[in-house]
Structures are given as structure tokens and as C-alpha cells.
C-alpha positions in Angstrom: 0.0 0.0 0.0 1.3 3.4 -1.0 0.6 5.5 2.1 1.8 8.9 0.8 -0.6 8.4 -2.2 -3.5 7.5 0.2 -2.8 10.5 2.4 -2.5 12.7 -0.7 -6.0 11.7 -1.7 -7.4 12.1 1.9 -5.8 15.5 2.3 -7.1 16.7 -1.0 -10.6 15.6 -0.2 -10.5 17.2 3.2 -9.2 20.5 1.7 -12.0 20.4 -0.9 -14.7 19.7 1.7 -13.3 22.5 3.8 -13.3 24.9 0.9 -17.0 24.1 0.1 -17.9 24.5 3.8 -16.3 28.0 3.7 -18.8 28.9 0.9 -21.8 28.5 3.2 -24.0 31.5 2.6 -25.4 31.5 6.1 -22.0 31.3 7.7 -22.7 28.4 10.1 -19.9 26.1 8.9 -17.2 28.6 8.1 -15.0 27.8 11.1 -15.2 24.1 10.4 -14.5 24.8 6.8 -11.4 26.8 7.6 -10.1 24.1 10.0 -10.7 21.3 7.5 -9.1 23.4 4.7 -5.9 24.1 6.7 -5.6 20.5 8.0 -6.3 19.0 4.6 -3.8 21.3 2.9 -1.1 20.4 5.4 -1.8 16.6 5.0 -1.8 17.1 1.2 1.4 19.1 1.1 3.3 16.8 3.4 2.3 13.7 1.6 3.1 15.3 -1.8 6.6 16.2 -0.5 7.0 12.6 0.7 5.8 11.2 -2.6 8.2 13.4 -4.6 11.0 12.6 -2.2 10.4 8.8 -2.6 10.3 9.1 -6.4 13.5 11.1 -6.4 15.4 8.8 -4.2 14.1 5.6 -5.8 15.1 6.7 -9.3 18.2 8.6 -8.3 20.3 6.8 -10.9 18.1 7.9 -13.7 18.2 11.6 -12.7 22.0 11.9 -12.6 
């Protein structure tokens, strides 16, 4: 199982859900949306960095 890819998908979905909660016209879910957006973006970014790092170190011979 490729966990960075799994967390990349989970973080992206959390950030998207948070973004759509921020668009609530009545303003009831804006705080929850901001929290989900920030946490989802952090999970997405960290797993993207891990995935890129794994690709770079695994194929290091092809890059040099």
C-alpha cells in the first residue's frame, strides 16, 4: 500500500470539503471549513513532499 498516495487523496478531499464549507452563505460552517481546509492542505502538502522525495530517491540513478 502506498501510504503517501493514500494521504494525498485524503488530504485533497479534506481540503476540498473545507473549501466548500467555507462557501456556506449562512456562515454556520465557516470555522469548520477553515479548520478542514488548513488541516487538509497540510496533509496534502506533506504527503506530496514525501511522494516526490520517494520518487527522487528511488530513481536517483536515472536523474543523474
